[in-house]
N, CA, C and O of each residue as an XYZ file, in Angstrom:
552
protein
N     -61.976    -53.098     55.535
C     -62.427    -51.801     55.054
C     -61.245    -50.832     54.964
O     -60.392    -50.773     55.850
N     -61.229    -50.104     53.904
C     -60.160    -49.138     53.643
C     -60.569    -47.764     54.175
O     -61.754    -47.440     54.255
N     -59.565    -46.966     54.535
C     -59.795    -45.590     54.989
C     -58.971    -44.638     54.135
O     -57.910    -44.999     53.627
N     -59.473    -43.419     53.986
C     -58.735    -42.383     53.273
C     -59.071    -41.038     53.886
O     -60.069    -40.893     54.593
N     -58.231    -40.063     53.610
C     -58.493    -38.701     54.059
C     -59.056    -37.904     52.902
O     -58.608    -38.038     51.763
N     -60.032    -37.083     53.197
C     -60.565    -36.127     52.239
C     -60.545    -34.753     52.888
O     -60.831    -34.610     54.076
N     -60.208    -33.757     52.103
C     -60.265    -32.372     52.567
C     -61.140    -31.583     51.610
O     -60.950    -31.631     50.394
N     -62.095    -30.862     52.164
C     -62.780    -29.836     51.386
C     -61.959    -28.579     51.627
O     -61.946    -28.028     52.727
N     -61.277    -28.138     50.585
C     -60.312    -27.047     50.683
C     -61.003    -25.706     50.957
O     -62.225    -25.600     50.846
N     -60.211    -24.679     51.317
C     -60.808    -23.378     51.630
C     -61.738    -22.825     50.541
O     -62.721    -22.159     50.866
N     -61.454    -23.082     49.273
C     -62.361    -22.582     48.238
C     -63.700    -23.299     48.297
O     -64.743    -22.671     48.115
N     -63.688    -24.603     48.547
C     -64.932    -25.358     48.659
C     -65.776    -24.905     49.836
O     -66.999    -24.812     49.731
N     -65.119    -24.621     50.969
C     -65.836    -24.132     52.145
C     -66.420    -22.754     51.859
O     -67.591    -22.507     52.147
N     -65.610    -21.847     51.292
C     -66.096    -20.480     51.059
C     -67.210    -20.432     50.016
O     -68.040    -19.523     50.039
N     -67.234    -21.402     49.103
C     -68.293    -21.463     48.091
C     -69.553    -22.173     48.597
O     -70.535    -22.297     47.864
N     -69.523    -22.639     49.856
C     -70.686    -23.310     50.433
C     -70.934    -24.697     49.876
O     -72.082    -25.111     49.716
N     -69.841    -25.431     49.575
C     -69.971    -26.741     48.941
C     -69.824    -27.920     49.901
O     -69.813    -29.068     49.457
N     -69.712    -27.667     51.198
C     -69.505    -28.767     52.147
C     -70.633    -29.788     52.042
O     -70.371    -30.983     51.906
N     -71.869    -29.341     52.101
C     -73.007    -30.253     52.024
C     -73.054    -31.025     50.716
O     -73.358    -32.217     50.707
N     -72.756    -30.350     49.611
C     -72.768    -31.001     48.298
C     -71.708    -32.094     48.219
O     -71.979    -33.183     47.712
N     -70.507    -31.817     48.713
C     -69.437    -32.818     48.677
C     -69.794    -34.006     49.568
O     -69.643    -35.157     49.158
N     -70.263    -33.734     50.777
C     -70.666    -34.811     51.689
C     -71.775    -35.648     51.051
O     -71.746    -36.876     51.128
N     -72.739    -35.000     50.431
C     -73.840    -35.719     49.784
C     -73.318    -36.653     48.688
O     -73.800    -37.777     48.546
N     -72.346    -36.190     47.923
C     -71.794    -37.038     46.859
C     -71.097    -38.268     47.443
O     -71.219    -39.369     46.906
N     -70.366    -38.077     48.546
C     -69.736    -39.228     49.197
C     -70.800    -40.212     49.674
O     -70.713    -41.408     49.398
N     -71.798    -39.710     50.387
C     -72.824    -40.583     50.938
C     -73.623    -41.279     49.832
O     -73.959    -42.455     49.966
N     -73.928    -40.575     48.751
C     -74.655    -41.182     47.630
C     -73.843    -42.280     46.951
O     -74.406    -43.171     46.315
N     -72.506    -42.213     47.087
C     -71.631    -43.233     46.508
C     -71.405    -44.399     47.469
O     -70.639    -45.315     47.167
N     -72.073    -44.366     48.628
C     -71.931    -45.449     49.594
C     -70.697    -45.351     50.467
O     -70.296    -46.332     51.092
N     -70.093    -44.171     50.516
C     -68.905    -43.950     51.341
C     -69.345    -43.481     52.726
O     -70.171    -42.577     52.855
N     -68.788    -44.100     53.745
C     -69.092    -43.731     55.127
C     -68.114    -42.659     55.599
O     -66.912    -42.759     55.354
N     -68.624    -41.644     56.270
C     -67.766    -40.629     56.887
C     -67.558    -41.046     58.336
O     -68.495    -41.044     59.135
N     -66.317    -41.404     58.664
C     -65.987    -41.923     59.997
C     -65.494    -40.852     60.947
O     -65.449    -41.073     62.157
N     -65.122    -39.692     60.417
C     -64.689    -38.563     61.234
C     -64.756    -37.316     60.368
O     -64.535    -37.375     59.158
N     -65.067    -36.175     61.003
C     -65.129    -34.927     60.248
C     -64.975    -33.755     61.212
O     -65.545    -33.750     62.303
N     -64.191    -32.758     60.786
C     -64.080    -31.526     61.563
C     -63.610    -30.395     60.665
O     -62.978    -30.608     59.630
N     -63.939    -29.184     61.097
C     -63.480    -27.995     60.385
C     -62.230    -27.485     61.090
O     -62.166    -27.419     62.318
N     -61.242    -27.128     60.281
C     -59.972    -26.630     60.806
C     -59.576    -25.372     60.030
O     -60.122    -25.088     58.964
N     -58.638    -24.638     60.574
C     -58.007    -23.532     59.845
C     -56.506    -23.689     60.055
O     -55.970    -23.310     61.096
N     -55.840    -24.251     59.057
C     -54.418    -24.552     59.178
C     -53.576    -23.283     59.232
O     -53.901    -22.270     58.611
N     -52.501    -23.365     59.980
C     -51.463    -22.340     59.937
C     -50.521    -22.676     58.778
O     -50.576    -23.776     58.228
N     -49.674    -21.744     58.418
C     -48.693    -22.006     57.361
C     -47.801    -23.204     57.729
O     -47.615    -24.090     56.894
N     -47.241    -23.262     58.953
C     -46.424    -24.436     59.299
C     -47.205    -25.750     59.242
O     -46.644    -26.777     58.859
N     -48.479    -25.739     59.613
C     -49.278    -26.964     59.534
C     -49.481    -27.382     58.080
O     -49.375    -28.564     57.756
N     -49.769    -26.428     57.212
C     -49.942    -26.736     55.781
C     -48.623    -27.248     55.196
O     -48.620    -28.190     54.403
N     -47.511    -26.634     55.582
C     -46.203    -27.083     55.091
C     -45.897    -28.495     55.565
O     -45.330    -29.287     54.811
N     -46.261    -28.827     56.802
C     -46.050    -30.177     57.309
C     -46.901    -31.197     56.579
O     -46.437    -32.292     56.264
N     -48.135    -30.840     56.315
C     -49.032    -31.752     55.617
C     -48.554    -32.022     54.190
O     -48.587    -33.163     53.728
N     -48.113    -30.984     53.501
C     -47.667    -31.116     52.114
C     -46.149    -31.260     51.989
O     -45.588    -30.934     50.943
N     -45.478    -31.739     53.029
C     -44.014    -31.850     53.036
C     -43.473    -32.626     51.838
O     -42.393    -32.310     51.338
N     -44.202    -33.629     51.372
C     -43.722    -34.417     50.225
C     -43.655    -33.584     48.943
O     -43.002    -33.979     47.977
N     -44.323    -32.446     48.936
C     -44.335    -31.562     47.763
C     -43.340    -30.400     47.903
O     -43.293    -29.518     47.045
N     -42.553    -30.399     48.975
C     -41.690    -29.251     49.312
C     -40.805    -28.781     48.158
O     -40.576    -27.578     48.026
N     -40.310    -29.669     47.338
C     -39.403    -29.291     46.254
C     -40.132    -28.860     44.980
O     -39.495    -28.433     44.017
N     -41.436    -28.968     44.969
C     -42.214    -28.606     43.784
C     -42.368    -27.091     43.686
O     -42.430    -26.415     44.713
N     -42.431    -26.549     42.482
C     -42.528    -25.091     42.318
C     -43.822    -24.494     42.880
O     -43.873    -23.298     43.168
N     -44.852    -25.302     43.036
C     -46.136    -24.791     43.521
C     -46.300    -24.897     45.042
O     -47.358    -24.555     45.570
N     -45.265    -25.368     45.750
C     -45.373    -25.614     47.187
C     -45.821    -24.375     47.961
O     -46.749    -24.458     48.765
N     -45.180    -23.233     47.733
C     -45.524    -22.021     48.495
C     -46.946    -21.553     48.205
O     -47.680    -21.203     49.128
N     -47.339    -21.544     46.942
C     -48.698    -21.081     46.635
C     -49.739    -22.064     47.179
O     -50.798    -21.646     47.648
N     -49.446    -23.364     47.120
C     -50.375    -24.355     47.649
C     -50.541    -24.203     49.157
O     -51.665    -24.194     49.660
N     -49.443    -24.084     49.870
C     -49.543    -23.974     51.329
C     -50.149    -22.630     51.742
O     -50.866    -22.563     52.740
N     -49.875    -21.571     50.995
C     -50.541    -20.284     51.269
C     -52.052    -20.434     51.103
O     -52.828    -19.983     51.946
N     -52.454    -21.069     50.017
C     -53.881    -21.276     49.767
C     -54.528    -22.123     50.853
O     -55.620    -21.802     51.322
N     -53.868    -23.196     51.252
C     -54.478    -24.115     52.214
C     -54.628    -23.500     53.607
O     -55.410    -23.998     54.416
N     -53.896    -22.434     53.896
C     -54.090    -21.769     55.188
C     -54.840    -20.441     55.021
O     -54.861    -19.624     55.941
N     -55.446    -20.227     53.870
C     -56.147    -18.971     53.591
C     -57.554    -18.910     54.187
O     -58.173    -17.846     54.199
N     -58.059    -20.027     54.674
C     -59.401    -20.067     55.259
C     -59.677    -21.442     55.807
O     -58.838    -22.337     55.713
N     -60.859    -21.615     56.384
C     -61.185    -22.912     56.961
C     -61.315    -24.003     55.898
O     -61.649    -23.740     54.743
N     -61.042    -25.221     56.322
C     -61.184    -26.412     55.491
C     -61.889    -27.475     56.331
O     -61.888    -27.403     57.560
N     -62.481    -28.444     55.674
C     -63.124    -29.558     56.372
C     -62.326    -30.813     56.063
O     -62.152    -31.178     54.900
N     -61.843    -31.474     57.114
C     -61.105    -32.727     56.948
C     -62.005    -33.873     57.380
O     -62.735    -33.778     58.367
N     -61.934    -34.964     56.614
C     -62.791    -36.127     56.875
C     -62.010    -37.416     56.701
O     -61.090    -37.499     55.887
N     -62.388    -38.411     57.473
C     -61.931    -39.778     57.242
C     -63.089    -40.494     56.563
O     -64.195    -40.565     57.098
N     -62.815    -41.019     55.382
C     -63.805    -41.770     54.627
C     -63.482    -43.255     54.735
O     -62.316    -43.648     54.693
N     -64.504    -44.066     54.872
C     -64.326    -45.508     55.044
C     -65.215    -46.261     54.059
O     -66.363    -45.885     53.823
N     -64.668    -47.320     53.494
C     -65.448    -48.166     52.604
C     -64.543    -49.079     51.810
O     -63.318    -48.977     51.875
N     -65.153    -49.963     51.068
C     -64.393    -50.852     50.202
C     -63.845    -50.047     49.030
O     -64.587    -49.326     48.364
N     -62.527    -50.173     48.777
C     -61.850    -49.427     47.711
C     -62.138    -47.926     47.788
O     -62.315    -47.273     46.759
N     -62.185    -47.377     49.014
C     -62.583    -45.982     49.194
C     -61.566    -44.998     48.614
O     -61.945    -43.906     48.192
N     -60.295    -45.360     48.586
C     -59.301    -44.464     47.985
C     -59.626    -44.271     46.502
O     -59.680    -43.142     46.015
N     -59.841    -45.365     45.798
C     -60.177    -45.284     44.383
C     -61.511    -44.607     44.131
O     -61.632    -43.786     43.222
N     -62.520    -44.950     44.936
C     -63.834    -44.328     44.775
C     -63.766    -42.818     44.997
O     -64.354    -42.043     44.243
N     -63.045    -42.413     46.035
C     -62.915    -40.982     46.322
C     -62.206    -40.261     45.176
O     -62.632    -39.183     44.761
N     -61.135    -40.850     44.671
C     -60.387    -40.209     43.587
C     -61.250    -40.111     42.325
O     -61.154    -39.140     41.575
N     -62.080    -41.109     42.102
C     -62.985    -41.056     40.949
C     -64.030    -39.947     41.118
O     -64.324    -39.224     40.166
N     -64.585    -39.812     42.319
C     -65.562    -38.757     42.584
C     -64.941    -37.360     42.473
O     -65.580    -36.423     41.994
N     -63.679    -37.235     42.924
C     -63.009    -35.932     42.861
C     -62.737    -35.516     41.424
O     -62.979    -34.366     41.057
N     -62.237    -36.435     40.608
C     -61.816    -36.111     39.249
C     -60.344    -35.735     39.224
O     -59.701    -35.635     40.269
N     -59.823    -35.529     38.037
C     -58.405    -35.202     37.857
C     -58.042    -33.910     38.594
O     -58.871    -33.013     38.751
N     -56.781    -33.838     39.042
C     -56.297    -32.650     39.746
C     -56.529    -31.397     38.903
O     -56.980    -30.373     39.416
N     -56.225    -31.480     37.626
C     -56.515    -30.377     36.713
C     -57.987    -30.486     36.324
O     -58.374    -31.368     35.558
N     -58.786    -29.596     36.853
C     -60.235    -29.677     36.656
C     -60.647    -29.674     35.191
O     -61.716    -30.181     34.850
N     -59.811    -29.108     34.318
C     -60.130    -29.090     32.887
C     -60.032    -30.492     32.279
O     -60.622    -30.763     31.233
N     -59.288    -31.374     32.937
C     -59.135    -32.751     32.469
C     -60.052    -33.721     33.222
O     -60.102    -34.908     32.900
N     -60.767    -33.217     34.213
C     -61.634    -34.077     35.032
C     -62.872    -34.496     34.245
O     -63.371    -33.749     33.403
N     -63.350    -35.687     34.529
C     -64.539    -36.218     33.857
C     -65.779    -35.412     34.249
O     -65.854    -34.844     35.338
N     -66.735    -35.380     33.346
C     -68.026    -34.740     33.618
C     -68.639    -35.340     34.872
O     -68.561    -36.549     35.094
N     -69.248    -34.493     35.689
C     -69.936    -34.961     36.884
C     -69.056    -35.154     38.096
O     -69.557    -35.506     39.164
N     -67.731    -34.931     37.963
C     -66.857    -35.039     39.128
C     -66.870    -33.721     39.901
O     -67.253    -32.680     39.366
N     -66.457    -33.778     41.139
C     -66.453    -32.593     41.998
C     -65.600    -31.489     41.379
O     -66.033    -30.340     41.288
N     -64.396    -31.839     40.957
C     -63.503    -30.818     40.417
C     -64.020    -30.240     39.105
O     -63.920    -29.032     38.890
N     -64.561    -31.058     38.237
C     -65.093    -30.556     36.966
C     -66.263    -29.602     37.217
O     -66.407    -28.579     36.549
N     -67.099    -29.968     38.205
C     -68.291    -29.178     38.476
C     -68.010    -27.870     39.217
O     -68.740    -26.897     39.030
N     -66.957    -27.822     40.064
C     -66.815    -26.677     40.959
C     -65.452    -25.993     40.993
O     -65.366    -24.867     41.482
N     -64.387    -26.615     40.500
C     -63.046    -26.038     40.617
C     -62.904    -24.791     39.746
O     -63.584    -24.641     38.731
N     -62.003    -23.900     40.166
C     -61.741    -22.684     39.397
C     -60.316    -22.610     38.868
O     -60.049    -21.849     37.939
N     -59.402    -23.377     39.435
C     -58.057    -23.531     38.885
C     -57.424    -24.777     39.468
O     -58.047    -25.478     40.265
N     -56.187    -25.060     39.075
C     -55.563    -26.339     39.442
C     -55.323    -26.466     40.951
O     -55.355    -27.579     41.476
N     -55.084    -25.356     41.661
C     -54.947    -25.418     43.113
C     -56.291    -25.268     43.809
O     -56.580    -25.980     44.771
N     -57.105    -24.353     43.329
C     -58.426    -24.139     43.914
C     -59.387    -25.139     43.262
O     -60.280    -24.779     42.495
N     -59.160    -26.407     43.603
C     -59.934    -27.477     42.978
C     -60.841    -28.202     43.972
O     -61.190    -29.366     43.776
N     -61.214    -27.504     45.032
C     -62.269    -27.858     45.984
C     -61.918    -28.977     46.958
O     -62.233    -28.873     48.143
N     -61.272    -30.046     46.488
C     -61.052    -31.205     47.351
C     -59.632    -31.761     47.215
O     -58.951    -31.583     46.205
N     -59.232    -32.434     48.271
C     -57.983    -33.205     48.285
C     -58.359    -34.605     48.734
O     -59.259    -34.776     49.557
N     -57.679    -35.598     48.202
C     -57.866    -36.967     48.662
C     -56.549    -37.719     48.620
O     -55.725    -37.497     47.733
N     -56.354    -38.601     49.573
C     -55.145    -39.432     49.611
C     -55.023    -40.229     48.324
O     -56.024    -40.652     47.746
N     -53.774    -40.433     47.876
C     -53.564    -41.157     46.611
C     -53.138    -42.611     46.795
O     -53.012    -43.346     45.815
N     -52.917    -43.034     48.038
C     -52.496    -44.412     48.305
C     -52.780    -44.745     49.759
O     -53.077    -43.856     50.558
N     -52.692    -46.017     50.104
C     -52.917    -46.396     51.500
C     -51.837    -45.834     52.411
O     -52.122    -45.486     53.557
N     -50.591    -45.738     51.921
C     -49.518    -45.150     52.733
C     -49.779    -43.676     53.010
O     -49.654    -43.227     54.149
N     -50.145    -42.912     51.968
C     -50.417    -41.485     52.191
C     -51.675    -41.324     53.040
O     -51.741    -40.402     53.853
N     -52.665    -42.185     52.878
C     -53.879    -42.108     53.704
C     -53.537    -42.286     55.179
O     -54.055    -41.558     56.026
N     -52.676    -43.241     55.494
C     -52.302    -43.478     56.894
C     -51.625    -42.246     57.481
O     -51.949    -41.835     58.595
N     -50.682    -41.649     56.741
C     -50.016    -40.437     57.215
C     -51.013    -39.298     57.360
O     -51.052    -38.632     58.394
N     -51.819    -39.072     56.331
C     -52.719    -37.923     56.305
C     -53.809    -38.019     57.370
O     -54.139    -37.016     58.003
N     -54.367    -39.195     57.573
C     -55.371    -39.371     58.626
C     -54.749    -39.079     59.987
O     -55.335    -38.366     60.801
N     -53.550    -39.635     60.234
C     -52.854    -39.403     61.503
C     -52.442    -37.958     61.711
O     -52.259    -37.526     62.849
N     -52.294    -37.210     60.636
C     -51.921    -35.799     60.737
C     -53.045    -34.981     61.367
O     -52.781    -34.026     62.097
N     -54.293    -35.346     61.091
C     -55.428    -34.549     61.543
C     -56.293    -35.196     62.616
O     -57.038    -34.497     63.304
N     -56.215    -36.514     62.777
C     -57.127    -37.213     63.682
C     -56.386    -38.171     64.594
O     -55.396    -38.784     64.196
N     -56.879    -38.295     65.841
C     -56.408    -39.382     66.688
C     -57.458    -40.493     66.654
O     -58.574    -40.274     66.184
N     -57.115    -41.666     67.142
C     -57.986    -42.827     67.030
C     -59.337    -42.636     67.741
O     -60.332    -43.234     67.331
N     -59.385    -41.822     68.785
C     -60.640    -41.593     69.509
C     -61.638    -40.795     68.668
O     -62.838    -40.824     68.940
N     -61.151    -40.088     67.657
C     -62.029    -39.260     66.821
C     -62.616    -40.016     65.637
O     -63.510    -39.505     64.962
N     -62.131    -41.219     65.376
C     -62.571    -41.985     64.203
C     -63.539    -43.060     64.654
O     -63.202    -43.889     65.500
N     -64.740    -43.053     64.093
C     -65.800    -43.936     64.578
C     -65.849    -45.297     63.913
O     -66.460    -46.216     64.459
N     -65.243    -45.457     62.779
C     -65.389    -46.764     62.117
C     -64.152    -47.254     61.438
O     -64.158    -48.337     60.851
């Protein structure tokens, strides 16, 4: 079984979309193995997005990610990285397929409601960034 990290970003939390996002995961047969609400500090957001440090959007992204609470989850299932990315839709919500989370709820390219790991390597880092093994049930 594969694992991935999902984040309901501060815009998704403030819009009251936590239940809707969780429902979409569960309806797709994805198991939630861990979940908690956090409020990242700027240094925590910078550490999480360190691979993006040289990108022009790094400061605005990390400012946004520490602007309010977020929900972090470990998702488990067969091909869960791919399934999660399909449910989320393209990073640019205008390019996301109909019925995806980002197409349905995003308001701009950063405020796109959800984050998901893009590979097994990034999933391992991202899960370890927010969770210890005692917090993950499956």
